C-alpha positions as CSV (number, residue, x, y, z in Angstrom):
1,M,0.0,0.0,0.0
2,N,1.5,3.3,-1.0
3,Q,1.5,6.6,1.0
4,M,-1.5,8.0,-1.0
5,D,-3.6,5.1,0.0
6,N,-2.8,5.5,3.7
7,N,-3.7,9.2,3.7
8,T,-7.0,8.9,1.9
9,S,-8.1,5.9,3.8
10,S,-7.6,7.8,7.1
11,G,-9.5,10.8,5.8
12,T,-6.6,13.2,5.5
13,S,-5.5,14.8,2.4
14,A,-2.2,13.7,0.8
15,K,-1.0,17.2,-0.1
16,Q,-1.9,20.6,1.4
17,F,-0.7,23.9,0.1
18,R,0.9,26.2,2.6
19,L,3.0,29.3,2.2
20,D,6.7,28.5,2.9
21,R,7.6,30.8,5.8
22,E,11.2,29.5,5.9
23,D,12.2,29.5,2.2
24,N,10.5,32.8,1.3
25,K,11.6,35.9,-0.6
26,I,8.5,38.0,-0.2
27,W,5.5,36.1,1.1
28,G,6.5,32.4,0.5
29,V,4.1,31.8,-2.4
30,C,6.7,30.4,-4.8
31,G,8.3,28.4,-2.0
32,G,4.9,27.0,-1.1
33,I,4.1,26.1,-4.7
34,A,7.6,24.4,-5.0
35,N,6.9,22.4,-1.8
36,Y,3.5,21.3,-3.1
37,L,4.8,20.2,-6.5
38,G,8.0,18.8,-5.1
39,V,10.3,20.9,-7.3
40,D,13.2,23.4,-6.6
41,P,11.8,26.8,-5.5
42,M,14.2,28.6,-7.8
43,L,12.5,26.9,-10.8
44,V,9.1,28.2,-9.6
45,R,10.5,31.7,-9.0
46,V,12.0,31.9,-12.5
47,A,8.8,30.5,-14.1
48,F,6.8,33.0,-12.2
49,A,9.1,35.9,-13.2
50,A,9.1,34.8,-16.8
51,G,5.3,34.4,-16.8
52,T,4.9,37.9,-15.2
53,L,7.1,39.5,-17.9
54,L,5.3,37.6,-20.8
55,G,1.8,37.9,-19.4
56,F,2.1,41.7,-18.8
57,G,2.0,41.5,-15.1
58,S,-1.2,39.4,-14.6
59,L,0.7,36.9,-12.4
60,I,1.4,39.7,-9.9
61,L,-2.3,39.8,-9.1
62,V,-2.4,35.9,-8.8
63,Y,0.6,36.1,-6.5
64,I,-1.0,38.6,-4.2
65,L,-4.3,36.7,-4.2
66,I,-2.5,33.5,-3.2
67,A,-0.5,35.3,-0.5
68,L,-3.7,36.7,1.0
69,V,-5.9,33.6,0.7
70,A,-3.3,30.8,1.7
71,D,-2.8,30.2,5.4
């Protein structure tokens, strides 16, 4: 039985998104996304910055909303 089966059978969720207060640069949003996805936080930060530049800043609003809503 794998870890996912153990968590779902006991009624708890396997993953939970939380802001990363230890590996943060501003509010910990990119660090929290990286922890949730299991990737390096620097990759998420670079992708977020590139997406912000290419998307004309729309990800800045998404970042702020996540920071305000998440834990």
